[in-house]
N, C-alpha and C positions, 0 to 999 in steps of 0.2 A: 511525362506522363504528368496532367495535373490533380492539386489535391481534389476530394470530395466533400464538397459543403456540408455544414450540420443540417441543416433542411435534406436535400440531396441523402443523407445519412438515414435518415429515416425511414424514404423510401426505398431504397439500397437496403436496408434491415427486415422489411415488413415483407417484403416480397418473397424472397425466397422462406417465408414465414407463413404461405399462404396466408397471408391478412386482406379480408374482403375488401375493407374500407379504412383511409385514413382521414382524419377529421383533423384540419388547423387552420387558424388565421394570419399565416402567413400567406400573401396574398403576392407576395415580389417574387416570390421562390419556387411555394409548393403548390400552392391552391394559385395557377397565372395557366390561361388557357391557350400560351405560346409551348407551355412544359409540359403539359398532363400527356398529352400526343406521343413524346419525348418519352416519360419516364412507360408509357407502353409498347413504342419501340424497343427500349432497353428488357423488357420484361418478355416480351415477342421472342425477341433474338437469343434471352439466353433460357429457355421454353419453362417460363412463369407465367402461374395465373395473373391475369387482369387486375389491379387492385386500381379501386376508385377513390378517388381525393376531391372532396368537399368541404364546406367550412363547416364545425360546428348547429348553425343553425340547419342545415339541409340534414344534417338526422340524427337531431336532436326531436323528439317527440312530444308535442305538448298535448296535454288532457285539454280537450273542451270546453 
């Protein structure tokens, strides 16, 4: 069995804690269009809620 990476570890820790959203600048491992569906699939298999994964720019509200 392979080791879990640092970024994947954040998702693995957030899911059972019912974290609704993860913000990350890591486009290579965490906020990656090919990997996000895999994270959701693992959550579904393990009966966890889906965790949204976004860049900080997508989740920070700026007043105008």
